[in-house]
PDB file of N, CA, C and O in Angstrom:
ATOM      1  N   MET A   1      91.650  -3.835  -7.143  1.00  0.00           N
ATOM      2  CA  MET A   1      90.700  -3.593  -8.213  1.00  0.00           C
ATOM      3  C   MET A   1      91.389  -3.823  -9.555  1.00  0.00           C
ATOM      4  O   MET A   1      92.481  -3.308  -9.796  1.00  0.00           O
ATOM      5  N   GLU A   2      90.769  -4.572 -10.393  1.00  0.00           N
ATOM      6  CA  GLU A   2      91.330  -4.893 -11.695  1.00  0.00           C
ATOM      7  C   GLU A   2      90.737  -3.970 -12.757  1.00  0.00           C
ATOM      8  O   GLU A   2      89.529  -3.742 -12.802  1.00  0.00           O
ATOM      9  N   ILE A   3      91.617  -3.445 -13.611  1.00  0.00           N
ATOM     10  CA  ILE A   3      91.166  -2.624 -14.736  1.00  0.00           C
ATOM     11  C   ILE A   3      90.754  -3.576 -15.847  1.00  0.00           C
ATOM     12  O   ILE A   3      91.578  -4.340 -16.351  1.00  0.00           O
ATOM     13  N   LYS A   4      89.497  -3.535 -16.227  1.00  0.00           N
ATOM     14  CA  LYS A   4      88.999  -4.472 -17.229  1.00  0.00           C
ATOM     15  C   LYS A   4      89.153  -3.930 -18.639  1.00  0.00           C
ATOM     16  O   LYS A   4      89.449  -4.688 -19.563  1.00  0.00           O
ATOM     17  N   GLU A   5      88.955  -2.622 -18.821  1.00  0.00           N
ATOM     18  CA  GLU A   5      89.060  -2.038 -20.149  1.00  0.00           C
ATOM     19  C   GLU A   5      89.787  -0.705 -20.033  1.00  0.00           C
ATOM     20  O   GLU A   5      89.601   0.035 -19.067  1.00  0.00           O
ATOM     21  N   HIS A   6      90.606  -0.412 -21.016  1.00  0.00           N
ATOM     22  CA  HIS A   6      91.299   0.873 -21.030  1.00  0.00           C
ATOM     23  C   HIS A   6      91.727   1.213 -22.452  1.00  0.00           C
ATOM     24  O   HIS A   6      91.844   0.347 -23.319  1.00  0.00           O
ATOM     25  N   ILE A   7      91.953   2.492 -22.654  1.00  0.00           N
ATOM     26  CA  ILE A   7      92.530   2.994 -23.888  1.00  0.00           C
ATOM     27  C   ILE A   7      93.682   3.886 -23.455  1.00  0.00           C
ATOM     28  O   ILE A   7      93.506   4.738 -22.585  1.00  0.00           O
ATOM     29  N   GLY A   8      94.832   3.708 -24.033  1.00  0.00           N
ATOM     30  CA  GLY A   8      95.964   4.561 -23.688  1.00  0.00           C
ATOM     31  C   GLY A   8      96.979   3.848 -22.809  1.00  0.00           C
ATOM     32  O   GLY A   8      97.005   2.621 -22.718  1.00  0.00           O
ATOM     33  N   ASN A   9      97.805   4.647 -22.170  1.00  0.00           N
ATOM     34  CA  ASN A   9      98.942   4.146 -21.401  1.00  0.00           C
ATOM     35  C   ASN A   9      98.517   3.781 -19.976  1.00  0.00           C
ATOM     36  O   ASN A   9      98.363   4.662 -19.130  1.00  0.00           O
ATOM     37  N   ILE A  10      98.332   2.506 -19.716  1.00  0.00           N
ATOM     38  CA  ILE A  10      97.891   2.045 -18.394  1.00  0.00           C
ATOM     39  C   ILE A  10      98.962   2.276 -17.321  1.00  0.00           C
ATOM     40  O   ILE A  10      98.647   2.270 -16.131  1.00  0.00           O
ATOM     41  N   LYS A  11     100.218   2.478 -17.725  1.00  0.00           N
ATOM     42  CA  LYS A  11     101.298   2.751 -16.772  1.00  0.00           C
ATOM     43  C   LYS A  11     101.067   4.053 -16.004  1.00  0.00           C
ATOM     44  O   LYS A  11     101.625   4.243 -14.923  1.00  0.00           O
ATOM     45  N   LEU A  12     100.244   4.949 -16.557  1.00  0.00           N
ATOM     46  CA  LEU A  12      99.939   6.210 -15.862  1.00  0.00           C
ATOM     47  C   LEU A  12      99.266   5.955 -14.517  1.00  0.00           C
ATOM     48  O   LEU A  12      99.378   6.770 -13.602  1.00  0.00           O
ATOM     49  N   LEU A  13      98.572   4.836 -14.395  1.00  0.00           N
ATOM     50  CA  LEU A  13      97.870   4.539 -13.146  1.00  0.00           C
ATOM     51  C   LEU A  13      98.830   4.273 -11.992  1.00  0.00           C
ATOM     52  O   LEU A  13      98.435   4.346 -10.829  1.00  0.00           O
ATOM     53  N   LYS A  14     100.077   3.967 -12.300  1.00  0.00           N
ATOM     54  CA  LYS A  14     101.077   3.720 -11.248  1.00  0.00           C
ATOM     55  C   LYS A  14     101.696   5.019 -10.731  1.00  0.00           C
ATOM     56  O   LYS A  14     102.375   5.008  -9.705  1.00  0.00           O
ATOM     57  N   LEU A  15     101.475   6.126 -11.420  1.00  0.00           N
ATOM     58  CA  LEU A  15     102.025   7.421 -11.009  1.00  0.00           C
ATOM     59  C   LEU A  15     101.280   7.974  -9.801  1.00  0.00           C
ATOM     60  O   LEU A  15     100.108   7.658  -9.598  1.00  0.00           O
ATOM     61  N   PRO A  16     101.955   8.805  -8.992  1.00  0.00           N
ATOM     62  CA  PRO A  16     101.215   9.566  -7.980  1.00  0.00           C
ATOM     63  C   PRO A  16     100.258  10.488  -8.736  1.00  0.00           C
ATOM     64  O   PRO A  16     100.643  11.105  -9.729  1.00  0.00           O
ATOM     65  N   LYS A  17      99.042  10.580  -8.278  1.00  0.00           N
ATOM     66  CA  LYS A  17      98.052  11.389  -8.995  1.00  0.00           C
ATOM     67  C   LYS A  17      97.119  12.098  -8.032  1.00  0.00           C
ATOM     68  O   LYS A  17      96.963  11.699  -6.878  1.00  0.00           O
ATOM     69  N   THR A  18      96.504  13.155  -8.532  1.00  0.00           N
ATOM     70  CA  THR A  18      95.509  13.909  -7.768  1.00  0.00           C
ATOM     71  C   THR A  18      94.199  13.857  -8.537  1.00  0.00           C
ATOM     72  O   THR A  18      94.162  14.138  -9.735  1.00  0.00           O
ATOM     73  N   ALA A  19      93.121  13.498  -7.843  1.00  0.00           N
ATOM     74  CA  ALA A  19      91.803  13.481  -8.470  1.00  0.00           C
ATOM     75  C   ALA A  19      91.180  14.866  -8.361  1.00  0.00           C
ATOM     76  O   ALA A  19      91.261  15.514  -7.318  1.00  0.00           O
ATOM     77  N   PHE A  20      90.561  15.309  -9.443  1.00  0.00           N
ATOM     78  CA  PHE A  20      89.860  16.592  -9.438  1.00  0.00           C
ATOM     79  C   PHE A  20      88.381  16.342  -9.688  1.00  0.00           C
ATOM     80  O   PHE A  20      87.988  15.837 -10.740  1.00  0.00           O
ATOM     81  N   LEU A  21      87.577  16.703  -8.709  1.00  0.00           N
ATOM     82  CA  LEU A  21      86.117  16.589  -8.802  1.00  0.00           C
ATOM     83  C   LEU A  21      85.521  17.923  -8.395  1.00  0.00           C
ATOM     84  O   LEU A  21      85.979  18.539  -7.432  1.00  0.00           O
ATOM     85  N   CYS A  22      84.512  18.374  -9.110  1.00  0.00           N
ATOM     86  CA  CYS A  22      83.909  19.671  -8.796  1.00  0.00           C
ATOM     87  C   CYS A  22      82.423  19.645  -9.120  1.00  0.00           C
ATOM     88  O   CYS A  22      82.007  19.131 -10.159  1.00  0.00           O
ATOM     89  N   SER A  23      81.639  20.203  -8.225  1.00  0.00           N
ATOM     90  CA  SER A  23      80.197  20.292  -8.406  1.00  0.00           C
ATOM     91  C   SER A  23      79.859  21.208  -9.578  1.00  0.00           C
ATOM     92  O   SER A  23      80.679  22.024  -9.998  1.00  0.00           O
ATOM     93  N   ARG A  24      78.675  21.067 -10.085  1.00  0.00           N
ATOM     94  CA  ARG A  24      78.206  21.962 -11.153  1.00  0.00           C
ATOM     95  C   ARG A  24      77.904  23.361 -10.632  1.00  0.00           C
ATOM     96  O   ARG A  24      77.937  24.330 -11.390  1.00  0.00           O
ATOM     97  N   LYS A  25      77.610  23.468  -9.334  1.00  0.00           N
ATOM     98  CA  LYS A  25      77.277  24.760  -8.725  1.00  0.00           C
ATOM     99  C   LYS A  25      78.453  25.213  -7.868  1.00  0.00           C
ATOM    100  O   LYS A  25      78.695  24.674  -6.788  1.00  0.00           O
ATOM    101  N   VAL A  26      79.181  26.212  -8.366  1.00  0.00           N
ATOM    102  CA  VAL A  26      80.384  26.682  -7.692  1.00  0.00           C
ATOM    103  C   VAL A  26      80.400  28.205  -7.707  1.00  0.00           C
ATOM    104  O   VAL A  26      80.132  28.809  -8.746  1.00  0.00           O
ATOM    105  N   PRO A  27      80.714  28.847  -6.562  1.00  0.00           N
ATOM    106  CA  PRO A  27      80.825  30.308  -6.551  1.00  0.00           C
ATOM    107  C   PRO A  27      81.968  30.784  -7.450  1.00  0.00           C
ATOM    108  O   PRO A  27      82.957  30.073  -7.628  1.00  0.00           O
ATOM    109  N   ALA A  28      81.835  31.961  -8.003  1.00  0.00           N
ATOM    110  CA  ALA A  28      82.835  32.515  -8.920  1.00  0.00           C
ATOM    111  C   ALA A  28      84.224  32.569  -8.291  1.00  0.00           C
ATOM    112  O   ALA A  28      85.220  32.368  -8.986  1.00  0.00           O
ATOM    113  N   THR A  29      84.308  32.835  -6.993  1.00  0.00           N
ATOM    114  CA  THR A  29      85.615  32.922  -6.337  1.00  0.00           C
ATOM    115  C   THR A  29      86.330  31.573  -6.359  1.00  0.00           C
ATOM    116  O   THR A  29      87.558  31.520  -6.442  1.00  0.00           O
ATOM    117  N   ILE A  30      85.584  30.507  -6.288  1.00  0.00           N
ATOM    118  CA  ILE A  30      86.172  29.161  -6.331  1.00  0.00           C
ATOM    119  C   ILE A  30      86.596  28.810  -7.762  1.00  0.00           C
ATOM    120  O   ILE A  30      87.611  28.147  -7.970  1.00  0.00           O
ATOM    121  N   VAL A  31      85.816  29.257  -8.732  1.00  0.00           N
ATOM    122  CA  VAL A  31      86.135  28.983 -10.134  1.00  0.00           C
ATOM    123  C   VAL A  31      87.533  29.501 -10.463  1.00  0.00           C
ATOM    124  O   VAL A  31      88.341  28.788 -11.058  1.00  0.00           O
ATOM    125  N   LEU A  32      87.808  30.725 -10.082  1.00  0.00           N
ATOM    126  CA  LEU A  32      89.124  31.315 -10.358  1.00  0.00           C
ATOM    127  C   LEU A  32      90.237  30.553  -9.654  1.00  0.00           C
ATOM    128  O   LEU A  32      91.322  30.383 -10.210  1.00  0.00           O
ATOM    129  N   LYS A  33      89.975  30.094  -8.438  1.00  0.00           N
ATOM    130  CA  LYS A  33      90.968  29.300  -7.706  1.00  0.00           C
ATOM    131  C   LYS A  33      91.216  27.968  -8.406  1.00  0.00           C
ATOM    132  O   LYS A  33      92.345  27.478  -8.424  1.00  0.00           O
ATOM    133  N   CYS A  34      90.170  27.382  -8.981  1.00  0.00           N
ATOM    134  CA  CYS A  34      90.322  26.126  -9.724  1.00  0.00           C
ATOM    135  C   CYS A  34      91.209  26.327 -10.950  1.00  0.00           C
ATOM    136  O   CYS A  34      92.060  25.489 -11.248  1.00  0.00           O
ATOM    137  N   TYR A  35      91.011  27.430 -11.652  1.00  0.00           N
ATOM    138  CA  TYR A  35      91.828  27.717 -12.831  1.00  0.00           C
ATOM    139  C   TYR A  35      93.292  27.907 -12.433  1.00  0.00           C
ATOM    140  O   TYR A  35      94.198  27.379 -13.077  1.00  0.00           O
ATOM    141  N   ASP A  36      93.503  28.668 -11.363  1.00  0.00           N
ATOM    142  CA  ASP A  36      94.879  28.882 -10.872  1.00  0.00           C
ATOM    143  C   ASP A  36      95.514  27.556 -10.455  1.00  0.00           C
ATOM    144  O   ASP A  36      96.686  27.300 -10.732  1.00  0.00           O
ATOM    145  N   TRP A  37      94.720  26.718  -9.785  1.00  0.00           N
ATOM    146  CA  TRP A  37      95.209  25.403  -9.355  1.00  0.00           C
ATOM    147  C   TRP A  37      95.606  24.562 -10.569  1.00  0.00           C
ATOM    148  O   TRP A  37      96.658  23.923 -10.568  1.00  0.00           O
ATOM    149  N   ALA A  38      94.760  24.563 -11.607  1.00  0.00           N
ATOM    150  CA  ALA A  38      95.037  23.767 -12.808  1.00  0.00           C
ATOM    151  C   ALA A  38      96.338  24.221 -13.471  1.00  0.00           C
ATOM    152  O   ALA A  38      97.141  23.393 -13.900  1.00  0.00           O
ATOM    153  N   ILE A  39      96.538  25.510 -13.554  1.00  0.00           N
ATOM    154  CA  ILE A  39      97.762  26.043 -14.154  1.00  0.00           C
ATOM    155  C   ILE A  39      98.973  25.637 -13.319  1.00  0.00           C
ATOM    156  O   ILE A  39     100.016  25.281 -13.868  1.00  0.00           O
ATOM    157  N   GLU A  40      98.839  25.691 -12.007  1.00  0.00           N
ATOM    158  CA  GLU A  40      99.937  25.285 -11.114  1.00  0.00           C
ATOM    159  C   GLU A  40     100.270  23.806 -11.301  1.00  0.00           C
ATOM    160  O   GLU A  40     101.442  23.438 -11.372  1.00  0.00           O
ATOM    161  N   GLN A  41      99.246  22.963 -11.382  1.00  0.00           N
ATOM    162  CA  GLN A  41      99.460  21.523 -11.571  1.00  0.00           C
ATOM    163  C   GLN A  41     100.133  21.254 -12.905  1.00  0.00           C
ATOM    164  O   GLN A  41     101.023  20.410 -13.007  1.00  0.00           O
ATOM    165  N   ARG A  42      99.702  21.976 -13.917  1.00  0.00           N
ATOM    166  CA  ARG A  42     100.290  21.837 -15.252  1.00  0.00           C
ATOM    167  C   ARG A  42     101.772  22.200 -15.223  1.00  0.00           C
ATOM    168  O   ARG A  42     102.609  21.476 -15.761  1.00  0.00           O
ATOM    169  N   GLU A  43     102.084  23.325 -14.593  1.00  0.00           N
ATOM    170  CA  GLU A  43     103.478  23.788 -14.538  1.00  0.00           C
ATOM    171  C   GLU A  43     104.367  22.845 -13.734  1.00  0.00           C
ATOM    172  O   GLU A  43     105.551  22.698 -14.037  1.00  0.00           O
ATOM    173  N   LYS A  44     103.802  22.205 -12.710  1.00  0.00           N
ATOM    174  CA  LYS A  44     104.570  21.269 -11.885  1.00  0.00           C
ATOM    175  C   LYS A  44     104.636  19.874 -12.496  1.00  0.00           C
ATOM    176  O   LYS A  44     105.402  19.028 -12.032  1.00  0.00           O
ATOM    177  N   GLY A  45     103.834  19.626 -13.541  1.00  0.00           N
ATOM    178  CA  GLY A  45     103.846  18.327 -14.205  1.00  0.00           C
ATOM    179  C   GLY A  45     103.137  17.228 -13.442  1.00  0.00           C
ATOM    180  O   GLY A  45     103.416  16.048 -13.655  1.00  0.00           O
ATOM    181  N   HIS A  46     102.218  17.598 -12.552  1.00  0.00           N
ATOM    182  CA  HIS A  46     101.500  16.599 -11.751  1.00  0.00           C
ATOM    183  C   HIS A  46     100.443  15.873 -12.580  1.00  0.00           C
ATOM    184  O   HIS A  46      99.783  16.469 -13.431  1.00  0.00           O
ATOM    185  N   CYS A  47     100.298  14.594 -12.318  1.00  0.00           N
ATOM    186  CA  CYS A  47      99.283  13.775 -12.973  1.00  0.00           C
ATOM    187  C   CYS A  47      97.916  14.047 -12.327  1.00  0.00           C
ATOM    188  O   CYS A  47      97.772  13.964 -11.107  1.00  0.00           O
ATOM    189  N   ILE A  48      96.924  14.370 -13.151  1.00  0.00           N
ATOM    190  CA  ILE A  48      95.568  14.657 -12.669  1.00  0.00           C
ATOM    191  C   ILE A  48      94.621  13.624 -13.272  1.00  0.00           C
ATOM    192  O   ILE A  48      94.705  13.292 -14.455  1.00  0.00           O
ATOM    193  N   ILE A  49      93.715  13.124 -12.428  1.00  0.00           N
ATOM    194  CA  ILE A  49      92.713  12.157 -12.868  1.00  0.00           C
ATOM    195  C   ILE A  49      91.329  12.728 -12.592  1.00  0.00           C
ATOM    196  O   ILE A  49      91.083  13.283 -11.521  1.00  0.00           O
ATOM    197  N   SER A  50      90.425  12.592 -13.560  1.00  0.00           N
ATOM    198  CA  SER A  50      89.064  13.105 -13.394  1.00  0.00           C
ATOM    199  C   SER A  50      88.191  12.558 -14.513  1.00  0.00           C
ATOM    200  O   SER A  50      88.681  11.993 -15.491  1.00  0.00           O
ATOM    201  N   GLY A  51      86.907  12.736 -14.346  1.00  0.00           N
ATOM    202  CA  GLY A  51      85.964  12.420 -15.414  1.00  0.00           C
ATOM    203  C   GLY A  51      85.772  13.612 -16.330  1.00  0.00           C
ATOM    204  O   GLY A  51      85.333  13.465 -17.470  1.00  0.00           O
ATOM    205  N   PHE A  52      86.106  14.808 -15.822  1.00  0.00           N
ATOM    206  CA  PHE A  52      85.984  16.055 -16.573  1.00  0.00           C
ATOM    207  C   PHE A  52      84.584  16.209 -17.169  1.00  0.00           C
ATOM    208  O   PHE A  52      84.428  16.471 -18.361  1.00  0.00           O
ATOM    209  N   HIS A  53      83.570  16.039 -16.317  1.00  0.00           N
ATOM    210  CA  HIS A  53      82.184  16.127 -16.771  1.00  0.00           C
ATOM    211  C   HIS A  53      81.564  17.501 -16.548  1.00  0.00           C
ATOM    212  O   HIS A  53      80.927  18.036 -17.456  1.00  0.00           O
ATOM    213  N   SER A  54      81.735  18.088 -15.358  1.00  0.00           N
ATOM    214  CA  SER A  54      81.104  19.379 -15.069  1.00  0.00           C
ATOM    215  C   SER A  54      81.810  20.491 -15.845  1.00  0.00           C
ATOM    216  O   SER A  54      82.908  20.294 -16.365  1.00  0.00           O
ATOM    217  N   LYS A  55      81.182  21.640 -15.918  1.00  0.00           N
ATOM    218  CA  LYS A  55      81.745  22.789 -16.649  1.00  0.00           C
ATOM    219  C   LYS A  55      83.119  23.155 -16.107  1.00  0.00           C
ATOM    220  O   LYS A  55      84.046  23.384 -16.885  1.00  0.00           O
ATOM    221  N   ILE A  56      83.267  23.214 -14.800  1.00  0.00           N
ATOM    222  CA  ILE A  56      84.552  23.571 -14.205  1.00  0.00           C
ATOM    223  C   ILE A  56      85.597  22.499 -14.514  1.00  0.00           C
ATOM    224  O   ILE A  56      86.743  22.820 -14.827  1.00  0.00           O
ATOM    225  N   GLU A  57      85.206  21.238 -14.426  1.00  0.00           N
ATOM    226  CA  GLU A  57      86.140  20.151 -14.748  1.00  0.00           C
ATOM    227  C   GLU A  57      86.602  20.247 -16.202  1.00  0.00           C
ATOM    228  O   GLU A  57      87.773  20.010 -16.496  1.00  0.00           O
ATOM    229  N   LYS A  58      85.695  20.589 -17.105  1.00  0.00           N
ATOM    230  CA  LYS A  58      86.069  20.756 -18.514  1.00  0.00           C
ATOM    231  C   LYS A  58      87.011  21.934 -18.694  1.00  0.00           C
ATOM    232  O   LYS A  58      87.953  21.865 -19.484  1.00  0.00           O
ATOM    233  N   ASP A  59      86.760  23.021 -17.961  1.00  0.00           N
ATOM    234  CA  ASP A  59      87.652  24.180 -18.025  1.00  0.00           C
ATOM    235  C   ASP A  59      89.043  23.828 -17.502  1.00  0.00           C
ATOM    236  O   ASP A  59      90.049  24.238 -18.080  1.00  0.00           O
ATOM    237  N   VAL A  60      89.100  23.070 -16.411  1.00  0.00           N
ATOM    238  CA  VAL A  60      90.387  22.627 -15.856  1.00  0.00           C
ATOM    239  C   VAL A  60      91.107  21.762 -16.885  1.00  0.00           C
ATOM    240  O   VAL A  60      92.313  21.914 -17.078  1.00  0.00           O
ATOM    241  N   LEU A  61      90.395  20.864 -17.543  1.00  0.00           N
ATOM    242  CA  LEU A  61      90.997  20.034 -18.585  1.00  0.00           C
ATOM    243  C   LEU A  61      91.596  20.914 -19.683  1.00  0.00           C
ATOM    244  O   LEU A  61      92.690  20.638 -20.176  1.00  0.00           O
ATOM    245  N   HIS A  62      90.880  21.969 -20.064  1.00  0.00           N
ATOM    246  CA  HIS A  62      91.369  22.905 -21.083  1.00  0.00           C
ATOM    247  C   HIS A  62      92.742  23.454 -20.695  1.00  0.00           C
ATOM    248  O   HIS A  62      93.652  23.492 -21.524  1.00  0.00           O
ATOM    249  N   TYR A  63      92.895  23.881 -19.434  1.00  0.00           N
ATOM    250  CA  TYR A  63      94.179  24.407 -18.965  1.00  0.00           C
ATOM    251  C   TYR A  63      95.248  23.310 -18.918  1.00  0.00           C
ATOM    252  O   TYR A  63      96.401  23.543 -19.280  1.00  0.00           O
ATOM    253  N   LEU A  64      94.862  22.133 -18.475  1.00  0.00           N
ATOM    254  CA  LEU A  64      95.822  21.027 -18.377  1.00  0.00           C
ATOM    255  C   LEU A  64      96.333  20.585 -19.747  1.00  0.00           C
ATOM    256  O   LEU A  64      97.505  20.239 -19.895  1.00  0.00           O
ATOM    257  N   LEU A  65      95.463  20.597 -20.736  1.00  0.00           N
ATOM    258  CA  LEU A  65      95.850  20.128 -22.061  1.00  0.00           C
ATOM    259  C   LEU A  65      96.896  21.016 -22.729  1.00  0.00           C
ATOM    260  O   LEU A  65      97.493  20.627 -23.733  1.00  0.00           O
ATOM    261  N   LYS A  66      97.118  22.191 -22.183  1.00  0.00           N
ATOM    262  CA  LYS A  66      98.149  23.081 -22.727  1.00  0.00           C
ATOM    263  C   LYS A  66      99.543  22.687 -22.253  1.00  0.00           C
ATOM    264  O   LYS A  66     100.536  23.262 -22.700  1.00  0.00           O
ATOM    265  N   GLY A  67      99.624  21.704 -21.345  1.00  0.00           N
ATOM    266  CA  GLY A  67     100.909  21.265 -20.812  1.00  0.00           C
ATOM    267  C   GLY A  67     101.297  19.894 -21.328  1.00  0.00           C
ATOM    268  O   GLY A  67     100.686  19.356 -22.250  1.00  0.00           O
ATOM    269  N   GLN A  68     102.322  19.349 -20.712  1.00  0.00           N
ATOM    270  CA  GLN A  68     102.839  18.039 -21.094  1.00  0.00           C
ATOM    271  C   GLN A  68     102.648  16.995 -19.995  1.00  0.00           C
ATOM    272  O   GLN A  68     103.056  15.845 -20.157  1.00  0.00           O
ATOM    273  N   GLN A  69     102.029  17.386 -18.874  1.00  0.00           N
ATOM    274  CA  GLN A  69     101.870  16.470 -17.749  1.00  0.00           C
ATOM    275  C   GLN A  69     100.856  15.384 -18.078  1.00  0.00           C
ATOM    276  O   GLN A  69      99.999  15.570 -18.942  1.00  0.00           O
ATOM    277  N   PRO A  70     100.952  14.242 -17.386  1.00  0.00           N
ATOM    278  CA  PRO A  70      99.995  13.160 -17.646  1.00  0.00           C
ATOM    279  C   PRO A  70      98.594  13.526 -17.132  1.00  0.00           C
ATOM    280  O   PRO A  70      98.435  14.148 -16.082  1.00  0.00           O
ATOM    281  N   ILE A  71      97.608  13.121 -17.898  1.00  0.00           N
ATOM    282  CA  ILE A  71      96.200  13.325 -17.541  1.00  0.00           C
ATOM    283  C   ILE A  71      95.497  11.988 -17.718  1.00  0.00           C
ATOM    284  O   ILE A  71      95.675  11.312 -18.731  1.00  0.00           O
ATOM    285  N   ILE A  72      94.704  11.616 -16.734  1.00  0.00           N
ATOM    286  CA  ILE A  72      93.917  10.386 -16.832  1.00  0.00           C
ATOM    287  C   ILE A  72      92.450  10.784 -16.886  1.00  0.00           C
ATOM    288  O   ILE A  72      91.922  11.384 -15.949  1.00  0.00           O
ATOM    289  N   LEU A  73      91.804  10.447 -17.984  1.00  0.00           N
ATOM    290  CA  LEU A  73      90.392  10.738 -18.187  1.00  0.00           C
ATOM    291  C   LEU A  73      89.608   9.465 -17.901  1.00  0.00           C
ATOM    292  O   LEU A  73      89.780   8.458 -18.587  1.00  0.00           O
ATOM    293  N   VAL A  74      88.753   9.509 -16.895  1.00  0.00           N
ATOM    294  CA  VAL A  74      87.957   8.349 -16.511  1.00  0.00           C
ATOM    295  C   VAL A  74      86.563   8.526 -17.095  1.00  0.00           C
ATOM    296  O   VAL A  74      85.818   9.428 -16.710  1.00  0.00           O
ATOM    297  N   LEU A  75      86.230   7.654 -18.024  1.00  0.00           N
ATOM    298  CA  LEU A  75      84.919   7.729 -18.662  1.00  0.00           C
ATOM    299  C   LEU A  75      83.914   6.869 -17.912  1.00  0.00           C
ATOM    300  O   LEU A  75      84.235   5.777 -17.444  1.00  0.00           O
ATOM    301  N   ALA A  76      82.695   7.378 -17.807  1.00  0.00           N
ATOM    302  CA  ALA A  76      81.614   6.569 -17.258  1.00  0.00           C
ATOM    303  C   ALA A  76      81.384   5.388 -18.210  1.00  0.00           C
ATOM    304  O   ALA A  76      81.655   5.490 -19.406  1.00  0.00           O
ATOM    305  N   LYS A  77      80.896   4.296 -17.685  1.00  0.00           N
ATOM    306  CA  LYS A  77      80.776   3.069 -18.489  1.00  0.00           C
ATOM    307  C   LYS A  77      80.036   3.295 -19.814  1.00  0.00           C
ATOM    308  O   LYS A  77      80.514   2.823 -20.846  1.00  0.00           O
ATOM    309  N   PRO A  78      78.889   3.998 -19.834  1.00  0.00           N
ATOM    310  CA  PRO A  78      78.210   4.207 -21.121  1.00  0.00           C
ATOM    311  C   PRO A  78      79.045   5.024 -22.110  1.00  0.00           C
ATOM    312  O   PRO A  78      79.006   4.772 -23.314  1.00  0.00           O
ATOM    313  N   LEU A  79      79.798   6.001 -21.602  1.00  0.00           N
ATOM    314  CA  LEU A  79      80.635   6.803 -22.492  1.00  0.00           C
ATOM    315  C   LEU A  79      81.794   5.973 -23.026  1.00  0.00           C
ATOM    316  O   LEU A  79      82.164   6.105 -24.193  1.00  0.00           O
ATOM    317  N   PHE A  80      82.371   5.119 -22.182  1.00  0.00           N
ATOM    318  CA  PHE A  80      83.489   4.273 -22.602  1.00  0.00           C
ATOM    319  C   PHE A  80      83.068   3.377 -23.760  1.00  0.00           C
ATOM    320  O   PHE A  80      83.821   3.200 -24.717  1.00  0.00           O
ATOM    321  N   HIS A  81      81.884   2.821 -23.675  1.00  0.00           N
ATOM    322  CA  HIS A  81      81.436   1.881 -24.707  1.00  0.00           C
ATOM    323  C   HIS A  81      81.144   2.598 -26.028  1.00  0.00           C
ATOM    324  O   HIS A  81      81.177   1.971 -27.086  1.00  0.00           O
ATOM    325  N   ARG A  82      80.857   3.916 -25.979  1.00  0.00           N
ATOM    326  CA  ARG A  82      80.658   4.672 -27.213  1.00  0.00           C
ATOM    327  C   ARG A  82      81.981   4.935 -27.915  1.00  0.00           C
ATOM    328  O   ARG A  82      82.037   5.020 -29.142  1.00  0.00           O
ATOM    329  N   VAL A  83      83.065   5.064 -27.117  1.00  0.00           N
ATOM    330  CA  VAL A  83      84.390   5.320 -27.692  1.00  0.00           C
ATOM    331  C   VAL A  83      84.857   4.068 -28.389  1.00  0.00           C
ATOM    332  O   VAL A  83      85.953   4.045 -28.950  1.00  0.00           O
TER     333      VAL A  83
END
């Protein structure tokens, strides 16, 4: 698959990464586990890739942004063209 458009450091795509996807409807017990997971990933410096669209995904992004680990934000095509 060829990357046609990008903003930022394309070298991040060569890193080992974990995708984070989460439904909009999630039980509270899972929400807390997601937050704990995000903090753990941040502390370990793991690269996370996501669209960060749902509420939980946005919350996870909030925790990740407090660290220095690589984050790959995948924008949907209409959002990419607005940027």
